[in-house]
C-alpha positions as CSV (number, residue, x, y, z in Angstrom):
1,M,-20.1,-72.1,-42.9
2,D,-19.4,-71.0,-39.4
3,P,-15.7,-70.0,-39.2
4,S,-15.7,-70.9,-35.5
5,A,-16.7,-74.5,-36.3
6,P,-14.0,-77.1,-35.7
7,K,-12.0,-78.0,-38.8
8,E,-11.7,-81.6,-40.1
9,T,-7.9,-81.8,-39.7
10,P,-7.9,-82.7,-36.0
11,V,-10.4,-85.5,-36.7
12,T,-8.1,-87.0,-39.4
13,G,-5.2,-86.6,-37.1
14,E,-7.0,-88.7,-34.4
15,I,-7.6,-91.7,-36.8
16,A,-4.2,-91.9,-38.4
17,P,-2.2,-92.7,-35.2
18,T,-4.8,-95.4,-34.3
19,V,-4.1,-97.2,-37.7
20,E,-0.4,-96.8,-37.2
21,V,-0.6,-98.3,-33.7
22,V,-2.6,-101.3,-34.9
23,K,0.0,-101.9,-37.7
24,K,2.8,-101.6,-35.2
25,K,1.1,-104.1,-32.8
26,R,0.6,-106.5,-35.6
27,K,4.3,-106.2,-36.7
28,S,5.5,-106.6,-33.1
29,L,3.2,-109.7,-32.6
30,V,4.6,-111.3,-35.8
31,R,8.1,-110.5,-34.7
32,E,7.5,-112.1,-31.3
33,Y,6.3,-115.3,-32.9
34,V,9.2,-115.4,-35.3
35,E,11.7,-114.8,-32.5
36,A,10.0,-117.5,-30.4
37,I,10.2,-120.0,-33.2
38,V,13.8,-119.2,-34.0
39,I,14.8,-119.5,-30.3
40,A,12.9,-122.9,-30.0
41,I,14.7,-124.2,-33.1
42,L,18.1,-123.1,-31.8
43,L,17.4,-124.7,-28.4
44,A,16.3,-127.9,-30.0
45,L,19.5,-128.0,-32.1
46,V,21.7,-127.3,-29.1
47,I,20.0,-130.0,-27.1
48,R,20.2,-132.5,-29.9
49,T,23.9,-131.8,-30.5
50,F,25.2,-131.6,-27.0
51,V,22.6,-133.1,-24.6
52,V,20.1,-135.7,-25.8
53,Q,19.3,-137.2,-29.1
54,A,16.6,-139.7,-30.2
55,F,17.4,-142.8,-32.2
56,T,15.4,-145.8,-33.4
57,I,16.4,-149.4,-33.4
58,P,16.2,-150.9,-37.0
59,S,17.7,-154.4,-36.4
60,G,17.6,-157.2,-33.9
61,S,21.3,-157.2,-32.9
62,M,20.5,-156.1,-29.4
63,V,17.5,-158.4,-28.7
64,P,16.1,-158.9,-26.1
65,T,17.4,-155.7,-24.5
66,L,16.3,-153.6,-27.5
67,L,13.7,-154.6,-30.1
68,V,13.1,-153.5,-33.6
69,G,10.8,-150.5,-33.3
70,D,12.2,-149.3,-30.0
71,Y,12.8,-145.5,-29.9
72,I,15.5,-144.5,-27.4
73,L,17.1,-141.4,-26.0
74,V,20.9,-141.2,-26.0
75,N,22.8,-139.1,-23.4
76,K,25.5,-137.3,-25.3
77,F,27.0,-135.2,-22.6
78,I,27.9,-138.1,-20.2
79,Y,31.0,-138.9,-22.3
80,G,31.5,-135.4,-23.7
81,A,29.6,-134.3,-26.8
82,E,31.2,-133.7,-30.1
83,I,31.7,-130.1,-31.2
84,P,30.3,-129.8,-34.8
85,F,32.8,-129.4,-37.6
86,T,35.8,-130.0,-35.4
87,N,37.6,-132.9,-33.9
88,L,37.0,-131.6,-30.4
89,R,34.7,-132.7,-27.6
90,L,33.3,-131.1,-24.5
91,P,34.4,-132.4,-21.2
92,G,32.5,-135.5,-20.1
93,I,31.2,-136.7,-16.8
94,R,32.9,-140.1,-17.1
95,Q,34.4,-142.6,-19.5
96,P,32.5,-145.5,-21.0
97,Q,32.3,-148.6,-18.7
98,R,31.8,-152.3,-19.3
99,G,28.1,-153.0,-19.8
100,D,27.2,-149.5,-21.2
101,I,25.0,-149.6,-24.2
102,I,26.5,-147.1,-26.7
103,V,25.5,-145.5,-30.0
104,F,28.4,-144.9,-32.3
105,K,29.5,-144.2,-35.9
106,Y,29.9,-147.5,-37.7
107,P,33.6,-147.7,-38.4
108,W,33.2,-148.9,-42.0
109,D,30.6,-146.3,-42.8
110,E,30.4,-143.3,-40.5
111,K,27.1,-142.1,-42.0
112,R,25.4,-145.1,-40.2
113,D,24.8,-145.3,-36.5
114,F,25.3,-148.6,-34.6
115,I,24.4,-149.6,-31.1
116,K,26.2,-152.3,-29.1
117,R,27.3,-153.0,-25.5
118,V,30.8,-152.3,-24.2
119,I,32.5,-155.7,-23.4
120,A,36.1,-154.8,-22.8
121,L,38.1,-151.6,-22.2
122,A,41.5,-150.4,-23.5
123,G,44.3,-152.7,-22.3
124,E,42.1,-155.7,-21.5
125,E,42.4,-159.1,-23.2
126,V,39.3,-160.5,-24.8
127,T,38.6,-164.2,-25.7
128,V,35.4,-165.8,-26.9
129,R,35.0,-169.5,-26.5
130,G,31.6,-170.9,-27.6
131,R,29.0,-169.0,-25.6
132,T,31.5,-167.6,-23.0
133,V,33.3,-164.3,-23.2
134,Y,36.5,-164.0,-21.1
135,V,38.1,-160.7,-20.2
136,N,41.6,-160.9,-18.7
137,G,41.0,-164.7,-18.3
138,K,37.8,-164.3,-16.3
139,S,34.4,-165.3,-17.7
140,L,31.8,-162.6,-17.8
141,D,28.4,-163.1,-16.3
142,E,26.2,-162.0,-19.2
143,S,22.5,-162.4,-18.3
144,Y,21.6,-160.1,-21.1
145,A,23.2,-162.2,-23.9
146,V,21.1,-164.6,-26.0
147,Y,22.1,-167.3,-28.6
148,S,20.2,-169.1,-31.2
149,N,19.7,-172.9,-31.2
150,S,21.5,-173.2,-34.5
151,P,25.3,-173.0,-34.7
152,P,26.3,-169.3,-34.6
153,H,27.3,-167.9,-38.0
154,S,30.0,-165.8,-36.3
155,G,31.9,-168.9,-35.2
156,V,32.6,-170.1,-31.7
157,E,36.1,-168.9,-31.1
158,Y,37.7,-165.4,-31.1
159,G,40.9,-164.1,-29.7
160,P,42.7,-163.7,-27.5
161,V,43.2,-160.1,-28.5
162,V,44.2,-157.0,-26.5
163,V,42.1,-153.9,-26.8
164,P,44.3,-151.0,-28.1
165,S,44.5,-147.7,-26.2
166,D,41.6,-145.3,-26.5
167,S,39.4,-148.1,-27.9
168,Y,36.6,-150.5,-26.9
169,F,35.5,-154.1,-27.7
170,M,31.8,-154.0,-28.5
171,M,29.2,-156.9,-28.9
172,G,25.5,-157.1,-29.5
173,D,23.3,-158.9,-27.0
174,N,21.9,-161.1,-29.7
175,R,25.2,-162.9,-30.2
176,D,24.4,-165.0,-33.3
177,N,22.9,-162.0,-35.1
178,S,25.2,-159.1,-34.4
179,Q,27.8,-157.5,-36.6
180,D,30.2,-156.2,-33.9
181,S,33.9,-156.0,-32.9
182,R,34.3,-159.7,-33.9
183,Y,33.8,-158.5,-37.5
184,W,35.0,-154.9,-37.8
185,G,37.5,-154.6,-35.0
186,F,37.7,-152.2,-32.1
187,L,35.7,-149.0,-31.6
188,K,37.7,-145.8,-31.4
189,R,36.7,-143.4,-28.6
190,D,36.1,-140.5,-31.0
191,K,33.4,-142.5,-32.8
192,I,31.1,-142.6,-29.8
193,R,27.9,-140.5,-29.9
194,G,26.5,-141.3,-26.5
195,K,25.0,-143.7,-24.0
196,A,21.5,-145.1,-24.5
197,F,19.5,-144.6,-21.3
198,I,15.7,-144.9,-21.9
199,I,13.1,-146.3,-24.3
200,Y,10.6,-143.6,-24.7
201,W,8.4,-145.3,-27.4
202,S,8.1,-148.8,-28.8
203,W,6.1,-149.9,-31.9
204,N,5.6,-153.4,-33.1
205,G,5.6,-152.9,-36.9
206,E,4.5,-156.5,-37.6
207,R,1.5,-156.6,-35.4
208,H,0.9,-152.8,-35.6
209,W,0.6,-152.2,-31.9
210,L,2.2,-150.2,-29.2
211,R,4.4,-152.0,-26.7
212,W,3.1,-150.3,-23.6
213,R,5.3,-152.2,-21.1
214,R,8.4,-150.9,-22.8
215,L,7.6,-147.3,-22.5
216,G,9.9,-145.5,-20.1
217,H,12.0,-148.6,-19.6
218,Y,15.4,-147.5,-18.2
219,L,18.6,-148.9,-19.8
220,P,21.3,-149.4,-17.1
């Protein structure tokens, strides 16, 4: 063997770093994917908790405004979103107003979410006579409300009652098929989740078709 010939050690030294670099690149790539997924999950949780949350309509209490199978987005920051595991809320843009369609915790079972329309605010007097709702003695113009042809199971008279402080009187648009404030009383401010503002998907489960015309429908 020629003593001046190159030894094999340098050759081995050239290969080893290449393998290490490949392994490091693979580890860094996996780490990047994991970090991206974690960040995406955290952002989704933050958005769902404080900004916008999706809900589906399971009953006909808000027909014809909302149908069974409508999927809606609810604005949570407009009234001030709840801070998880506390009784605190973030500052809101405004307070609920008459006519707002609101998702809230059902007062008799807070694990369930209900959706109704704000009819009267704190300090206002509410009276229901037949198919007319009066607030502070004045009848409301409710083009959104519907009634069945048969006598309403809820009765034709309610009140007068005064809405307590920090509370709201809620009713469904489908007046003869709505479990609302006429049954369970007033809605406390701290039970509100947010304001429904758009239908982003609508599926007719009975006929198995998409309601195209309802997609993107804005709820005032």
